[in-house]
Residue, then its C-alpha position, 0 to 999 in steps of 0.5 A: x465875390x469881387x476882389x476890392x480895389x484896395x487891400x484892408x485897412x490895418x494890413x502890411x499888404x495895404x501898408x505896401x499898396x499905399x507906399x507902392x502907390x505914393x508919388x515916386x514909390x518907395x525904397x527897399x529901406x522905406x518898405x523894410x522900416x515900414x513893415x518891420x521886415x528885413x527883406x532884400x527885395x519887394x519885387x514879388x509884393x510888387x507884382x502880386x499886389x499889381x496883379x491883384x489890385x490893378x496897375x503895372x508894377x515897376x522897380x529900378x536901382x540896386x541895394x537899399x535905394x532900389x525903388x518899387x512902385x505901381x502905376x495904374 
């Protein structure tokens, strides 16, 4: 079965996928607020989502202002 090009609607993975793909990506603080999590990093998430659905993961900055994004 082929992998879909996007995660299923209504899931946390889809929420992160959409945030990672928006222009400018999303900050750690924005991701924590959107997911309800208290994570200190989303590096593994951005890498896994990029690997599964395509694109190149990126991140820059430190602390709550650290920004994560995926470029197709």
